[in-house]
N, C-alpha and C positions, 0 to 999 in steps of 0.2 A: 460603538458603531460611528465611523466618521462621517463627514458631510457627503463625501462622494458615494459612500455605500448607501447612506439614507436616501440620496437622490436616486440611486439604482432601484431600492425597494419601493420608492414612491412612484416611480415610472412603471414598476411591475404590477402595482396593485390593480390598475384598471385592466390589465391583462388577466389577472387571477379572477377579477370579477366577471370578465367575459367568459372565461373558462367555466365558471360556476353556472353562468346563464346557458351556455351551450350544453353543458352536461345535463341540466335539469330538462332542457327543451329535447334533448336527444333520448331521454328515458321513456319507456313505454308509458302510455297514458295511464293515469291513475288518479283516484280522487285526492283532494287536498289532504296532505298528511296531518294526523291529529298530533297534538303536542306530544303525546305518549310515544309516537313514531320517532321523534327526534331524540327522545329520552333514550329509546332503545338503541339508537344509532350510537350514543355515547356509551351506554352500559355493555353493548356487545363488543367493546374494544378490549384491548389487553394492555397490562402494565408490564414493564421489563426493568430490570436493574442489573447493574454490573459493578463489582467492587474488585479492585486489584491493589494489594500492597506489593512493593518491590524494592529490594535493595540492589543498588548497582554500584560496583567498585571499578574505577577506570585509573590505570597507570599508563600515561602516554609519554613516550620518550621525545616526542617532537618538540616540546618546549619545557623539557625537564628542568632547565636552569631557571626558568620563570614561573613555572606552575608546580603545585602540589597535586597529589592524587585526589581524585574526586571520590566522595562517599555520599550517596543520594539515597535517602529513605523517602519514598513517595507513595501516595495513596490516590487512585483514581477512582471516582464514584460517579456512576451515570444512571440517571433515571429517565425513563421514557414512557410514552403512551401513544397507541396506535388505535384510532377509532374504528368502528365497524363502517359499513357503507350506508349512505343515505342518497337514494337516487344515483347510485354508482360513485358517489363522492365520498371521500374519506380524508383523514389528516394524520400527521405522525409529528410528535414533538419529542425531543430528548435535550436534556441539559446535562452537562458534565462538569465535574470540579476535580482539580488537581491540587494536593496539598503536600508540602515538604515537612517532614517530621525531623526532629532532632538538628534543626538548623540547616541552612542551605550551603552545604559544603561542597558546592559543585557549581560549575559555570553552565547555566541553563540555555546557552545560546544567545544571550545578550539582554535578556529581560530582567535578570536580577542583579545585574552590575557586578557580579563575581568574575574577576578576570585572573586570579592567581591560582586556579584550580582547573583541572580538566574538564571537558564538556560531557555533560549528561542533558539531552535536550528534552527536559521534562519541566517546563515552567509552570509555576503556580498560577491559578486563575480559574474563574467560572466562565464557561462560554455555552452558548447554544450550539449544540452540535448538529441537531436536525430540526427543521421547521418547514414542513411541505404539506401541499395539498396533493391528493391522488385521485385520478379518475379512472374507473374501471367499468364504465357504461358500455363499452364497446367489446364484443366478445374477443377473447384471446389477446387483449391488449391492456397496457397499463400506462398512464401518463402521470408524471410527478413534476411539480413546479415548486421550487423553493430550495432551501438548504437541505442537502442529503448526502449520504455516503454512496459513492459509486465504486463498484468493484467489477473488474473483468476477470474471470477464472476464479477458481476455488482458493480461499485463503490458505496459506499466505502467500500464494505464487502471484501476486498482483504485479507483474513485470512492468506494465506501462501505466495502469490506472489502479488505484487503491487507496484504502483508508489509513494506512500506516498504523495498524493495529498493535504493533510492538511497543509504540511510544504511549506515554500516558494520555497525552492530548491528541486525539485522533484527528486525522485530515477529513474535511468535508467539502462539498462543492455546492456553490450557488448556481443552479442549473435548471434547465428544462429537459426532461429526459422521457423518451417513449420506447417502450419494449412491446414486442409482439411475437406470439408463437403460432400465428394464423397459418403459416406454411408447415407442412409436415416435417417433423423432426428438425426444425429450424428455428432458431431464436434471433431476431433482428433487434438490435439495440443502437439508439442514437441519442446523444446528449449534446445540448449547447450549453457551454459553461462561460460565465462571465467573471467568476471569481472563485479562488481556491483558498480555504481556510487552513493554514499550515500548522504544523506541530509546534511551532516555536511560540505560539501565543498571540492573542489578539492585540496586545499592546507592546509588542516587541519593537524597540526603536531602531533596530537595524534594517535599512531599506529592503523591502520585499521579504523579509523574515515573517511578518505578520500575515500577509496575504499576497497572492498572485493575482492581479487584475489581468483580465484576458478576454479575448473573443475567439473562443476555441470550439472545435467540433470533434465529437469522438464517435466513431463508427465501429461496431463490432457485430459479426455475423458467425454463428456457430451451427454447424450441420452434424447431427448425431445419427444419421441414418445408415452409416456403414458399420459392419460388425467389427472390423479390425482397427479403426481409428475414428477420432472425433476430430472434425476439421473446423479451424478457426480462421477467419480472414478479418483483417482490421485495418482502419485507416485513422490516424490521429493528426489533426490539423491544428497546431498550436500557435496561437498569435498572442504574445505577451505584450503588455502596454508599456510597462516601465523600461527605462534605458539600462537599468541593472540586469533585467531578466530577458531582454530582447535576444540575447544569444541563444536562448532556448526556444525560440520561434522556429519550429521545424514541421515539416510533413513526413510522416511515417506510414509506410504501407507494408504489411506483412501477412504471412500465412503460417499456420501451425498445424501439425498433425500429432496426435498423442493417443495411445491406446494400450490395451493389454490383450494377451493371448494365453490361453491354458496350455501348457505343455504336457502336463500330467496331472493326476488327481491333487497332488500337493505342490505342484510347481506352476508359476505363472510369469510370463515375460512382460516387461514394461518397456516402452519405447516412446521417445519424443523426437521430432524434428521440426525446426523452425527457422524460418528466414524473414528478414525485414531490411528495408532500404530507407534511409533517413536523409533529407536534404533541407536546405534553408527554406524559410517559408515567410511570408508577409514582410514584417519590418526587421527581420534578422540582418544586422549589417555584415555578417560573415558568409563566406562561400563554404557550404556544407555539403558533402556527398560521401556517406559512409554506410557500412552495412553491419547487420547483426546476424548471427546465426547460432544455433544450438543443436547438438546431437547428443542424445541421452538414451542409455540402455540399462536395464536392470532385471533383477530376478527376485521374485517373492517365494518363500518357502514356508509352507504351513507345517508346524511340528506338534508332537503329541506331549513333550516333556515340560520341564519347568519353563523353558523357552518356547513361547506359543507360536511365534512367527520371526522370520528373519528376512530382511531386504537389503539387497547388495546393488548398488548402482555406480555407474561410471558416466561422466558428462564432461563435455567440452563446450564452453560458451564463449563467444567472441564478440566483443563490442569494439567496432572499428575505430581507428584514429589515425590522423595523418600528420600530427604534430601541431602545436599552438592550440587553437580553439576548436579545430575540426575533429570532433569525436562524438560518437553515438551516445546520446544522453536520454535519461528516462525520468524527467523532474516531477512527473505526477505519480510515480509507482510507489509501491512498498518495497523499497530497495534493500531492506535490512536481510531478507533471506537469501540475497544473491551476493556473490562474491565475498563471503565471509561475514560472520556475525560481528566481527571487530569494526565494521563499517568504514574501512579504509578507502572503499571504492564507491561510496554513495554517489559521488560525481565522478564520472569517467575522466581520467587523466587525458591530457591532449594526445598522448601516444596510443590511446586506446588499451584494451586489456583482453588477454586471453587467460581463461580460467579452466585449468584442467582439475576436476574434483572427483573424489571417491567418497561414497556414503555407505555406512553400515548402520542399520536400524534393527533392534531387537526388541520385541515385546515379551515381557514376563510379568506375571501376577497383575496384569492390567497396566503396568508401567511401560513407558517407551524410553529406550536409551538410543540416543543418535550420536554418531561419531562421523565427523566429516573432515577431510583433508583437502586443502587447495594448493595448487602451485600456480602462481601468477606471473605472467610475462606480458611484455608490450606487444602491440600489433605493429606499430611503426618502429623500426630500428632493432627489433628482436632482441631486447635485454630483460634481465630478470627484475621483478619488483620484489618478491619474497614469497613466503609461504605461510599457511595458517592451519592450525588445528582448532576445531569447534567441537564441543561435547555438550549435550543436554539430557537431562533425566526428568521426565514429567510423569505424574501419577494423577489421574482423576479419581475422585471418590465421592461418594453420597450423591451421585448423579449430577449435581449442580457445582461441584467444587473441583479445584485442581491445585497441585503444589509442584514446584519445579526448581531445579538448579540448572545453571547455564554457564559455559566458559568459553571464551575465545582468546587466542594467542596468535598475533601476527608478528612474524619475524621478517624484518626487512632485509633485502640484499643490498649491501652498501658499495655495489659497483659504481663507477664514475658517472655513467648516464643517469642512473636512478638519483644519485645524490645531487647532481647538477639540475635535473629537470623537475624533481618531485619533492623537493625539501619543503616547499610552501604548501603543497596540497596534501602531503603527509605519507605518501606511499614509501618514502625513503627511511621511515623511522618506525621501531617496534611499538606495539600497543598491546595491553592485555586488559581483559574485562571479565568481571564475574558478576552473576545475577542470582538472587534467591527470590522467589515470588510465591504468593498464594492468591488464588482468585475465586470468584463466586458469580455465577450467572443465573439469573431467574427470568 
């Protein structure tokens, strides 16, 4: 933890102490707790553990003359504890460790100094992933202060805010967050974030790879009172402090509707519609004014044979771009599930991206097979980036375990505009990835 971060935490301690005093004062009058009461507060908590081994292979044509393929054997171990409540107060702590096995035959994003191999952003290290106080002394509300994971929407669809759970070192936020369900069928969620602990590791020497220092506000409202659709509205006001990341300082306002509808005893329709507008905000030196929209439709069919269920979906997702730096960005999201698992579009290119995608999922013997096809083109100047096939087979077993295989292949279109504008960012080059993993959660 550097001096600036230590100063932030030292400034926060009085606030945390005040929160504790307020919480105790707000609790219903009760006799002074006996020592056994505090002991029960600790004993009524719960431990959790997460273990994942993963092999990742990457063949990246972007720097084929300078780099070899990447072979990454990594293990993520996370151990956590969540206390019970004592006068409405509780705490959460989790530590995570990432180890590379069989040598580091991959570039981890800058921390390990390996530059002659393709990138696999899983650096070694031990970090505190979560360490926060929570207060639940007010009905239908929870307040959390400290280091915590923040997710909007069900995993892994964290388009704007998420913990990036596909990487071994998960993303967490130093934040104060309040949620309430006091209104019928409504969840209100607000967080003030002053630091983001990124997946590239605590001690990454590349500027802004270790952390995003910021003064940002995250608003999210979900209404589930309609039969046909769940409505979500959001506002993300991101103010990055460093000169490197100020280009991501934006205000994003959006609305989303998603739902299901039974068509027949074995058939169910799926549908999603979403729109957002993003503009420059705070200290952003650039002029930003772009849009995001998504339209998705699908069908789920329940079957009696060896194949238990089939899901078919088609979607069109657009992240606007006007050339140069003016493109719709989601720097705090779990971006791996979007625009292909090969991760060519983790940062939106300046010309934006249109993603026409088709998905087939089949469940058999408890295992899920997913096949996804993407066709990518630009929003600005309407040229092709390329196409991608994604495949995954995952099988849970013995309640707490899962094993999986996953593959992604992005085939770039070598047209003149793509080569001229996107050779540095990567969209003009092929890439192939393969994963094999096993994980346990308790």
